[in-house]
Residue, then its C-alpha position, 0 to 999 in steps of 0.5 A: m775874412d770879409i772880402t768886401q771889407f778888406l777890399k774897401s780898406k784898399f779901395p776906400e772910394a770904391d763901390i764893392s759888391f760880393d756874391g757867392e761862396d768858395c769857387n763861385s765867388k764873384v766881386l764887382i769893384v767900381s773904382e776911380k783908380f781903374e779909370g784909364l786902365n785896361s782889364l789886366q791892369r785893373h785885375k793886377l791891382v786887385l789881385g795884388a791887394l789880395k796876394d797874401h790871402f791867396q798865398s795863405g790859402e784863405l782864398h783860392a778862386l775869385s771872379l773879378i769884374t772891375k769897372s771905372p765909374s764912367e763905365t757904369s753910367 
């Protein structure tokens, strides 16, 4: 699975970058959907989108960095 493309389908307006392999995977997502949400709420949105992939074992570990556009400027 291409995590970047999958997440892009769920967060089409987002800037997404992915780095690493296996347990060292890290994804940075900058999305307008994160505006006004705390870190836990943001992570729940992303992990909810990836839930089936974790349950199937396709993914087993992922480090998330989630930001709103206002946090990157």
